[in-house]
C-alpha positions in Angstrom: 286.4 -37.0 16.2 290.4 -35.8 15.3 293.1 -35.5 17.8 294.8 -32.4 16.5 298.6 -32.0 18.2 298.6 -28.5 18.6 302.5 -28.1 18.8 303.3 -30.2 15.8 299.7 -29.1 14.2 298.9 -32.4 13.1 296.1 -35.2 13.5 297.3 -37.8 15.7 294.1 -39.7 15.9 290.9 -40.2 14.8 287.7 -41.7 16.7 284.7 -42.9 14.6 281.1 -42.1 15.8 278.0 -43.7 14.4 276.4 -40.4 13.7 277.1 -36.9 13.2 279.2 -35.4 16.0 277.8 -32.1 17.3 279.3 -31.7 20.6 282.5 -32.5 22.9 282.6 -33.0 26.8 286.2 -33.8 28.1 286.7 -35.6 31.8 288.4 -33.6 34.5 291.2 -36.3 34.0 290.8 -36.5 30.4 290.5 -40.3 30.2 287.0 -39.8 28.6 285.1 -38.1 26.1 281.6 -37.4 26.0 280.4 -36.9 22.1 276.9 -35.9 21.3 275.9 -37.5 17.8 273.1 -35.7 16.6 269.8 -37.4 14.6 266.3 -37.8 15.1 267.3 -40.0 17.8 270.4 -39.1 19.1 272.8 -40.5 21.2 275.8 -39.8 23.3 278.7 -41.6 23.2 281.5 -42.0 25.8 285.0 -42.7 24.1 288.1 -44.0 25.7 290.4 -41.1 24.6 293.6 -43.2 24.7 292.3 -46.0 22.6 289.3 -44.5 20.9 287.5 -47.4 22.0 283.8 -46.6 22.4 282.7 -47.4 26.2 279.0 -46.5 26.4 276.2 -44.7 24.3 272.9 -43.4 26.2 269.9 -42.2 24.2 270.1 -38.4 23.9 266.7 -36.8 22.3 266.3 -35.1 19.1 269.4 -33.1 17.4 271.5 -33.3 20.6 274.3 -31.1 20.6 276.6 -28.7 23.4 277.1 -31.4 26.2 278.2 -29.9 29.4 279.7 -31.9 32.1 278.3 -31.1 36.0 281.6 -30.4 38.4 281.2 -33.5 40.1 281.8 -35.4 36.8 278.3 -37.2 37.3 276.3 -35.6 35.0 276.2 -34.5 31.5 273.5 -31.4 30.2 272.8 -32.0 26.8 270.7 -29.4 24.4 268.0 -31.0 22.8 267.6 -28.4 20.0 264.5 -29.7 18.4 262.7 -30.8 21.7 263.2 -27.3 22.8 265.0 -29.1 25.8 268.0 -30.0 28.4 268.3 -33.3 29.0 270.3 -34.5 32.2 272.1 -37.8 31.5 273.4 -39.8 34.7 276.8 -41.2 33.6 277.2 -43.6 36.0 273.8 -45.2 35.7 273.9 -44.5 32.3 270.4 -43.0 31.7 268.3 -40.2 31.2 267.3 -38.7 34.7 265.5 -35.5 34.2 264.4 -33.0 31.1 263.9 -29.3 31.2 261.9 -27.5 29.2 263.4 -24.1 27.5 262.5 -21.5 25.1 263.2 -22.5 21.6 266.0 -24.3 20.1 268.9 -24.4 22.7 272.2 -24.8 20.9 274.6 -23.8 23.4 275.1 -23.8 27.4 277.6 -23.1 30.0 278.2 -24.2 33.4 278.3 -21.1 35.9 281.7 -21.4 38.3 279.8 -22.6 41.3 277.6 -25.1 39.3 274.5 -23.6 40.5 273.6 -22.5 37.1 273.2 -23.7 33.6 273.2 -21.0 30.9 271.2 -22.4 27.9 271.3 -20.2 24.6 268.1 -20.5 22.6 269.0 -20.2 19.3 265.4 -18.2 18.0 263.0 -15.9 19.6 259.7 -17.9 20.6 256.0 -16.2 20.5 254.6 -14.3 17.8 257.3 -12.9 15.0 254.8 -9.5 14.3 255.3 -8.2 17.9 256.7 -4.7 18.6 259.2 -6.9 20.9 260.9 -10.3 19.5 263.9 -11.3 20.9 265.9 -14.6 22.0 266.9 -15.1 25.5 269.5 -17.5 27.5 267.5 -19.7 30.0 269.1 -19.7 33.8 268.4 -23.3 34.9 268.5 -23.7 38.5 270.3 -27.2 38.5 269.3 -28.4 42.2 265.7 -27.6 41.5 265.8 -28.9 37.9 263.6 -25.6 36.8 264.3 -22.6 35.0 265.0 -19.7 37.0 264.8 -16.8 35.1 264.8 -16.0 31.0 267.6 -13.3 30.6 265.7 -11.8 27.3 268.2 -10.1 24.9 267.5 -6.9 23.2 265.3 -6.3 20.6 265.7 -8.0 17.6 268.1 -10.4 18.7 268.1 -13.8 16.9 270.8 -16.5 15.7 271.9 -16.9 19.3 274.7 -19.8 18.8 277.4 -19.1 21.3 278.1 -18.7 25.2 281.4 -18.4 27.2 282.0 -17.4 31.0 284.5 -14.9 32.0 287.4 -16.6 34.2 286.6 -14.9 37.2 283.1 -16.6 36.8 281.2 -12.9 36.9 279.9 -12.4 33.5 279.1 -14.6 30.6 279.2 -13.4 26.6 277.0 -14.4 24.4 277.0 -14.1 20.7 274.1 -13.7 18.3 272.4 -11.3 15.4 270.2 -8.4 16.1 267.9 -7.9 13.4 266.3 -4.7 12.7 263.1 -6.3 11.6 261.4 -2.8 12.1 263.1 -1.3 9.6 262.0 -1.3 5.4 264.8 -3.8 3.8 266.0 -1.0 1.9 270.0 -1.3 2.3 272.1 -3.7 4.0 275.4 -0.9 4.5 275.8 -0.2 8.0 273.8 -2.8 10.0 270.7 -1.6 8.6 269.3 -5.1 8.6 271.5 -7.6 11.0 274.4 -6.9 12.6 276.6 -9.5 14.3 276.5 -8.6 18.2 278.1 -9.6 21.7 275.7 -9.2 24.7 277.2 -9.5 28.3 275.2 -11.0 31.1 276.1 -10.1 34.9 275.7 -13.2 36.5 275.6 -12.2 40.1 272.5 -9.8 39.5 271.7 -12.4 36.7 270.9 -9.4 34.2 271.9 -8.3 30.8 274.4 -5.5 31.0 274.6 -4.5 27.3 275.2 -5.1 23.9 278.4 -4.8 21.8 278.1 -4.3 18.0 281.0 -6.4 16.1 280.5 -5.4 12.4 282.6 -3.0 10.3 280.6 0.0 9.2 280.3 -1.6 5.5 
């Protein structure tokens, strides 16, 4: 893990970790960095940001990625891609305290401003691939009840959902993905005939998909 000085545009320090780092979460005071290290048996490593010393580590499942810190700084939510689950780690007790199943291959998540919901991005659609409607979804987890409250299904053909960000006012979330036109013959690539990069907006008050904006140029 490298520390970059943004003003000087140079690397100030490097923190070695045991496995491939796949995600970062910084404590509120900036003193600790929580790093997911992806592997068949992943670990979450807590690092002292001043010294670069490893403080402790916790087992974190298969292909752990995208750690998100709870509002009180006591828990860490980790996407375990090939377990189709989100693990909850207790940072004080240094152990896993919960596991919530989601749709398919979670790779990113974001916490709502009030800390009530965790929005989890599922990379791929679940279920049959030859149905009339095939689309990935965003799983809305109620953190108090520790269960999926709702699935926000993206437009038909949505796949490779790989990123999410919440607006500063907390009202909306933006999700990046591909829209694949799987019901068309693969005769051309121009004009988004087969695949188009897209961004979908989610209304976090009503918990529904507002709409989708295509991002690619015509050609």
